[in-house]
C-alpha positions as a LaTeX table, in Angstrom:
\begin{tabular}{lrrr}
\hline
Residue & $x$ (\AA) & $y$ (\AA) & $z$ (\AA) \\
\hline
Met1 & 0.12 & $-0.25$ & 0.11 \\
Ser2 & 3.07 & 2.51 & 0.38 \\
Leu3 & 2.87 & 2.84 & $-3.41$ \\
Tyr4 & $-0.07$ & 4.94 & $-3.16$ \\
Asp5 & $-0.89$ & 8.27 & $-1.75$ \\
Ser6 & $-4.40$ & 6.75 & 0.68 \\
Phe7 & $-6.50$ & 3.67 & 0.68 \\
Leu8 & $-10.29$ & 3.62 & 2.18 \\
Phe9 & $-12.15$ & 0.62 & 2.29 \\
Phe10 & $-16.31$ & 0.91 & 2.11 \\
Val11 & $-18.12$ & $-1.59$ & 4.25 \\
Ser12 & $-21.06$ & $-1.70$ & 3.89 \\
Val13 & $-23.72$ & $-3.89$ & 6.42 \\
Gly14 & $-25.55$ & $-6.91$ & 4.00 \\
Pro15 & $-29.44$ & $-6.88$ & 3.40 \\
Leu16 & $-29.76$ & $-10.05$ & 5.60 \\
Trp17 & $-27.54$ & $-8.88$ & 8.53 \\
Asn18 & $-29.80$ & $-10.65$ & 11.79 \\
Gly19 & $-30.15$ & $-7.47$ & 14.04 \\
Ala20 & $-29.43$ & $-9.30$ & 17.01 \\
Asp21 & $-26.01$ & $-9.31$ & 16.07 \\
Gln22 & $-23.51$ & $-6.62$ & 16.61 \\
Leu23 & $-20.38$ & $-5.16$ & 14.48 \\
Asp24 & $-18.02$ & $-5.48$ & 17.22 \\
Ala25 & $-14.46$ & $-4.46$ & 15.62 \\
Leu26 & $-13.94$ & $-2.44$ & 12.62 \\
Ser27 & $-10.33$ & $-1.60$ & 12.09 \\
Ile28 & $-7.34$ & $-1.24$ & 9.96 \\
Val29 & $-4.26$ & $-4.14$ & 10.25 \\
Gln30 & $-1.11$ & $-3.18$ & 9.09 \\
Ala31 & 1.68 & $-6.65$ & 8.03 \\
Ser32 & 5.17 & $-6.74$ & 6.90 \\
Asp33 & 3.78 & $-9.53$ & 4.66 \\
Ala34 & 1.24 & $-10.85$ & 2.75 \\
Thr35 & 0.28 & $-14.00$ & 5.34 \\
Gly36 & $-0.19$ & $-11.32$ & 8.12 \\
Thr37 & 3.60 & $-11.29$ & 9.62 \\
Gly38 & 3.76 & $-8.99$ & 12.29 \\
Ala39 & 0.54 & $-7.63$ & 12.41 \\
Lys40 & $-0.42$ & $-4.08$ & 14.49 \\
Ala41 & $-3.10$ & $-2.25$ & 14.72 \\
Leu42 & $-3.48$ & 0.70 & 12.37 \\
Ala43 & $-4.88$ & 4.12 & 13.23 \\
Pro44 & $-6.74$ & 5.05 & 10.34 \\
Asn45 & $-9.34$ & 7.94 & 10.10 \\
Ala46 & $-12.69$ & 6.76 & 10.12 \\
Lys47 & $-16.10$ & 8.38 & 8.90 \\
Asn48 & $-19.32$ & 6.70 & 10.23 \\
Leu49 & $-17.92$ & 4.18 & 12.53 \\
Asp50 & $-19.37$ & 4.00 & 15.30 \\
Gln51 & $-17.55$ & 0.84 & 16.61 \\
Thr52 & $-19.83$ & $-1.15$ & 18.50 \\
Ala53 & $-22.90$ & $-0.15$ & 16.92 \\
Ala54 & $-23.18$ & $-1.14$ & 13.19 \\
Asn55 & $-26.36$ & $-4.15$ & 13.89 \\
Thr56 & $-28.34$ & $-2.21$ & 11.00 \\
Ala57 & $-28.49$ & $-3.58$ & 7.82 \\
Gly58 & $-27.27$ & $-1.53$ & 5.09 \\
Glu59 & $-25.43$ & 0.40 & 7.24 \\
Ser60 & $-22.47$ & 1.60 & 5.32 \\
Phe61 & $-18.43$ & 2.32 & 7.16 \\
Ile62 & $-16.09$ & 4.75 & 5.39 \\
Leu63 & $-12.20$ & 4.04 & 7.03 \\
Glu64 & $-9.86$ & 6.16 & 5.58 \\
Cys65 & $-6.13$ & 5.83 & 5.57 \\
Lys66 & $-2.73$ & 8.12 & 4.22 \\
Ala67 & 0.10 & 5.77 & 2.86 \\
Ala68 & 2.39 & 7.32 & 6.22 \\
Asp69 & 0.07 & 6.52 & 9.02 \\
Leu70 & 2.26 & 3.03 & 7.34 \\
Asp71 & 5.37 & 2.19 & 9.83 \\
Thr72 & 7.08 & 1.68 & 6.12 \\
Glu73 & 11.02 & 2.10 & 7.78 \\
Gly74 & 9.91 & $-0.61$ & 10.67 \\
Gly75 & 8.37 & $-2.71$ & 6.61 \\
Phe76 & 4.66 & $-2.76$ & 7.03 \\
His77 & 3.44 & $-2.59$ & 3.70 \\
Trp78 & 0.48 & $-4.56$ & 3.56 \\
Val79 & $-2.71$ & $-3.96$ & 5.12 \\
Arg80 & $-6.32$ & $-5.49$ & 5.88 \\
Leu81 & $-9.46$ & $-4.73$ & 7.18 \\
Glu82 & $-10.94$ & $-6.44$ & 10.43 \\
Cys83 & $-14.40$ & $-7.22$ & 10.46 \\
Thr84 & $-15.58$ & $-9.63$ & 13.76 \\
Glu85 & $-18.61$ & $-10.27$ & 15.05 \\
Ala86 & $-18.63$ & $-12.61$ & 18.38 \\
Gly87 & $-22.44$ & $-13.33$ & 19.31 \\
Asn88 & $-23.07$ & $-14.46$ & 15.52 \\
Thr89 & $-27.09$ & $-15.59$ & 16.67 \\
Gly90 & $-28.75$ & $-15.77$ & 12.84 \\
Val91 & $-26.85$ & $-14.54$ & 8.86 \\
Asp92 & $-25.09$ & $-11.60$ & 9.37 \\
Glu93 & $-22.84$ & $-10.74$ & 6.40 \\
Val94 & $-20.61$ & $-7.75$ & 5.13 \\
Ser95 & $-19.05$ & $-6.62$ & 1.85 \\
Val96 & $-15.54$ & $-4.34$ & 1.82 \\
Thr97 & $-13.96$ & $-2.92$ & $-1.11$ \\
Leu98 & $-10.71$ & $-1.71$ & $-0.83$ \\
Val99 & $-9.91$ & 1.56 & $-3.16$ \\
Lys100 & $-5.73$ & 2.61 & $-3.58$ \\
Ile101 & $-6.27$ & 6.12 & $-4.30$ \\
Asn102 & $-3.20$ & 8.15 & $-6.71$ \\
Gly103 & $-0.18$ & 5.81 & $-7.66$ \\
Arg104 & 2.88 & 6.70 & $-6.73$ \\
Phe105 & 4.16 & 5.30 & $-10.56$ \\
Gln106 & 6.83 & 7.50 & $-12.00$ \\
Tyr107 & 6.18 & 8.77 & $-15.57$ \\
Asp108 & 9.60 & 7.55 & $-17.11$ \\
Asp109 & 8.73 & 4.43 & $-16.09$ \\
Met110 & 5.15 & 4.06 & $-17.25$ \\
Ser111 & 6.13 & 4.19 & $-21.45$ \\
Ala112 & 8.46 & 0.93 & $-20.99$ \\
Val113 & 4.91 & $-0.49$ & $-19.82$ \\
Thr114 & 2.44 & 0.93 & $-22.52$ \\
Asp115 & 5.60 & 0.76 & $-25.23$ \\
Asn116 & 5.23 & 4.35 & $-25.77$ \\
Val117 & 8.42 & 5.92 & $-26.59$ \\
\hline
\end{tabular}
């Protein structure tokens, strides 16, 4: 993720969400590789987020982070969204979309990739 200026997760509680359940946690975690090695919390700028009140079908959340918030000097270049519901009593569904913003590519390198001179 450090190759982008920022990123966001769009999280939507599905239409079949069981209202007796509650979304217990919603957070971004950073890691040093794709398998989650050394995972640690990342404090995002969360919009519309009350982490213990998501219990209604159709609710949505946006969690935003800047690449500068990642511990890249410590080798953390990977992120994942953790979304949990510990007391599942029925059907619960959540969809997640990751949006990467402003890729950091050198224009000089793009000509080699596209065969444009």
